C-alpha positions in Angstrom: -2.4 27.6 1.5 -5.7 25.7 1.4 -6.2 22.4 3.2 -8.6 20.0 1.3 -10.7 18.0 3.8 -11.7 14.4 3.1 -15.3 15.1 4.6 -15.7 17.6 1.6 -14.7 15.1 -1.0 -16.8 12.1 0.1 -20.2 11.5 -1.3 -20.8 8.5 0.9 -19.2 8.8 4.4 -18.9 5.0 5.0 -17.2 4.1 1.8 -13.6 5.4 2.5 -12.8 6.8 -0.8 -14.1 9.4 -3.3 -13.9 9.2 -7.1 -14.0 11.9 -9.6 -13.3 12.4 -13.3 -12.0 15.9 -13.6 -11.3 18.2 -16.5 -9.6 21.2 -14.7 -10.3 24.6 -16.4 -7.5 26.2 -14.4 -4.3 25.5 -12.4 -4.5 24.0 -8.9 -2.6 26.3 -6.5 -0.5 24.8 -3.7 -2.7 23.0 -1.4 -2.6 19.9 1.1 -5.0 17.0 1.8 -6.0 15.2 5.1 -6.3 12.0 2.9 -4.3 10.1 0.3 -4.8 10.9 -3.3 -4.4 8.7 -6.4 -4.4 10.4 -9.9 -4.7 8.7 -13.2 -3.9 11.0 -16.2 -6.2 10.2 -19.3 -5.3 12.9 -21.7 -3.6 16.3 -21.9 -0.6 17.5 -20.0 0.6 19.7 -17.2 3.3 20.1 -14.6 2.7 18.4 -11.3 4.5 19.3 -8.1 4.6 17.4 -4.9 6.5 19.0 -1.9 8.3 21.1 -4.4 9.5 18.3 -6.6 8.1 19.1 -10.2 7.7 16.6 -13.0 5.6 16.6 -16.2 2.4 14.4 -16.5 0.7 13.2 -19.5 -1.7 10.2 -20.6 -0.9 7.0 -18.7 0.8 8.9 -15.8 -0.2 7.6 -12.4 0.9 9.1 -9.1 0.1 9.3 -5.5 0.0 12.3 -3.2 0.3 11.4 0.5 -1.7 12.9 3.1 -0.2 16.1 4.3 2.1 16.6 1.2 1.8 19.9 -0.7 0.4 19.4 -4.1 0.1 21.8 -7.1 -0.7 21.3 -10.8 0.4 24.1 -13.3 0.6 24.8 -17.0 -2.5 22.7 -17.8 -3.3 22.1 -21.3 -6.3 19.8 -22.2 -6.0 17.8 -18.9 -8.4 15.0 -18.0 -7.8 12.7 -15.0 -9.4 10.5 -12.5 -8.9 11.5 -8.9 -9.4 9.0 -6.2 -9.2 10.2 -2.5 -8.7 7.4 0.0 -7.8 6.5 3.6 -6.9 3.3 5.4 -10.5 2.3 5.6 -10.8 1.9 1.8 -7.8 -0.6 1.8 -9.9 -3.1 4.0 -10.7 -5.2 0.9 -7.1 -5.8 -0.1 -6.0 -9.3 0.1 -2.9 -10.3 2.1 -1.5 -11.9 -1.1 -0.8 -8.4 -2.6 1.7 -8.0 0.1 3.9 -10.2 -1.9 4.2 -7.5 -4.8 7.1 -5.0 -4.3 5.0 -2.6 -6.4 2.3 -2.6 -3.7 4.7 -1.7 -1.0 6.4 1.0 -3.2 3.2 2.6 -4.2 0.9 2.3 -1.2 2.7 1.1 1.9 6.2 2.8 2.0 6.2 5.5 4.5 7.3 9.1 3.6 9.9 8.3 1.0 12.6 10.8 0.7 11.6 11.7 -2.8 7.9 11.9 -2.9 7.7 11.6 -6.7 8.8 8.0 -6.5 5.1 7.0 -6.1 4.5 7.2 -9.8 4.4 5.0 -12.9 3.6 5.2 -16.6 1.0 2.9 -17.9 1.3 1.6 -21.5 -1.7 2.5 -23.7 -3.3 -0.8 -23.3 -3.0 -0.9 -19.6 -4.4 2.7 -19.4 -7.4 1.5 -21.4 -7.9 -1.3 -18.8 -7.6 1.1 -16.0 -9.9 3.7 -17.6 -12.5 0.9 -18.3 -12.5 -0.1 -14.8 -12.7 3.6 -13.6 -15.5 4.4 -15.9 -17.5 1.4 -14.5 -16.8 2.6 -11.0 -17.8 6.2 -11.8 -21.2 4.9 -13.0 -21.7 3.0 -10.0 -20.7 5.9 -7.8 -23.2 8.2 -9.6 -26.1 5.9 -9.7 -25.8 4.3 -6.2 -28.1 1.3 -7.0 -28.1 -1.2 -4.2 -24.9 -3.3 -4.0 -23.0 -0.3 -5.3 -20.5 -0.1 -2.4 -19.5 -3.7 -3.0 -18.9 -3.1 -6.7 -16.9 0.1 -5.9 -14.7 -1.6 -3.2 -14.2 -4.3 -5.6 -13.1 -2.3 -8.4 -10.8 -0.3 -6.1 -9.1 -3.4 -5.2 -8.8 -4.6 -8.8 -7.4 -1.1 -9.7 -4.7 -1.3 -6.9 -3.7 -4.9 -8.1 -3.4 -3.6 -11.6 -1.2 -0.8 -10.7 0.9 -2.8 -8.2 1.6 -5.4 -10.9 2.6 -2.6 -13.3 4.9 -0.9 -10.8 6.5 -4.2 -9.9 7.5 -4.9 -13.5 8.7 -1.2 -14.0 10.4 -0.3 -10.8 14.1 0.9 -11.1 16.6 -1.4 -9.7 17.9 0.9 -6.9 16.5 3.1 -4.1 12.8 2.4 -3.6 12.8 -1.0 -5.5 15.2 -2.4 -3.2 13.3 -1.7 0.1 10.0 -2.8 -1.5 11.6 -6.0 -2.9 12.9 -6.8 0.6 9.5 -6.2 2.2 7.7 -8.4 -0.3 10.3 -11.1 0.4 9.6 -11.0 4.1 5.9 -11.3 3.3 6.5 -14.3 1.1 9.1 -16.1 2.9 8.7 -15.2 6.5 8.5 -18.9 7.5 11.9 -19.4 6.0 15.1 -19.1 8.2 15.8 -15.5 6.8 18.7 -13.5 8.2 18.8 -9.7 7.9 22.4 -10.2 6.1 20.6 -12.5 3.6 17.7 -10.0 3.0 20.3 -7.2 2.5 22.3 -9.3 0.1 19.1 -10.1 -2.0 18.7 -6.4 -2.8 22.4 -5.8 -3.3 22.9 -3.7 -0.2 25.4 -4.0 2.8 23.6 -5.0 6.0 24.5 -1.8 7.6 23.0 0.4 4.9 20.0 -1.9 4.6 19.2 -1.6 8.3 19.6 2.2 8.1 17.4 2.6 5.0 14.8 0.1 6.4 14.6 2.0 9.8 14.3 5.4 8.1 11.4 4.2 5.9 9.4 2.0 8.4 10.4 3.4 11.8 11.3 -0.1 13.0 14.0 -2.6 12.5 13.9 -5.3 9.8 14.1 -7.9 12.6 11.1 -6.4 14.4 9.2 -6.3 11.1 10.0 -9.9 10.3 9.1 -11.0 13.9 5.7 -9.2 13.7 4.9 -11.1 10.5 5.7 -14.3 12.2 3.7 -13.6 15.2 0.6 -12.4 13.2 0.8 -15.7 11.2 1.1 -17.6 14.4 -1.9 -15.9 16.0 -4.0 -16.9 12.9 -2.8 -20.6 13.2 -3.6 -20.8 16.8 -7.3 -20.6 15.9 -6.8 -24.0 14.3 -7.0 -26.7 17.0 -5.4 -29.4 15.0 -1.8 -27.8 15.1 0.3 -28.0 18.4 2.1 -24.8 19.6 5.4 -26.3 18.6 4.1 -27.0 15.0 3.0 -23.5 14.9 6.1 -22.1 16.0 8.1 -24.0 13.3 5.5 -23.3 10.6 5.9 -19.5 11.3 9.8 -19.4 11.1 10.6 -19.8 14.8 13.3 -22.6 15.3 12.9 -22.6 19.1 9.3 -23.2 20.7 10.5 -21.4 24.0 11.6 -18.4 22.4 8.4 -18.2 20.4 6.2 -18.6 23.5 8.3 -15.9 25.3 8.1 -13.3 22.4 4.4 -14.1 21.9 3.8 -13.4 25.7 6.0 -10.2 25.6 4.0 -9.0 22.5 0.4 -10.2 23.2 0.5 -10.3 26.9 -0.6 -13.9 27.3 0.9 -17.1 26.3 0.0 -18.9 22.9 -1.9 -21.6 24.9 -3.9 -19.0 26.8 -4.5 -17.0 23.5 -5.9 -20.1 21.8 -8.3 -20.8 24.6 -9.4 -17.1 24.9 -9.9 -17.0 21.0 -11.7 -20.4 20.8 -14.1 -19.3 23.7 -15.1 -16.2 21.8 -16.1 -18.0 18.5 
């Protein structure tokens, strides 16, 4: 089985993603990638397979093939698609506000879902038209490479991810993937609130035990650890602002006890919040 290397797909090494409009003349035999692949079907039909899970594809279908997954496309009939290969570097232009969308977590951030075919959605004709117009513009920039083209491409990639994430948020099923993605988005939105794991589980209609087990399986950490990391990251950002005291920062980031905040910060970062502030300010 062939392994497709990202280096062989890249036209510009420092860009972090590749973009190709493809009209396959024959089936794609089973293969793997050392990168993530986003495919948007413009026309025609085929049978797609990810890790042995088959599903039909046609105009408006969007799916993601994760790095290392076995991919195959067969029974191709007039198929035309856009293929975007990307790695973590290409996601650097994505704003933190997108983390509040369940669809973004489900499509782009959820690690190793049990069913790899969950990373797919169906765009309505008008939404497909919008996506194709954006991709056509990106394709032209990609081909011409005029000065400033990388900024245009990364901006277009970010816009495409927003469009897909918003659509997926509206169309996600009410069970399974949606529940974990919705809980993650709630954490990102409300980390400063007094969230309990029991309340998070209840918000997505799961028992606390089942919620913890599913969360740990998908993200390789507990919900409590994930929430604490969000709060610490927010606190580290606020420590750059001299006008807020350490106590004010602790409360603003969801820590009800300043001493506990300082202890956890030191355990995680290696120095106290006050020392961190002095070190960061001295470097700026």
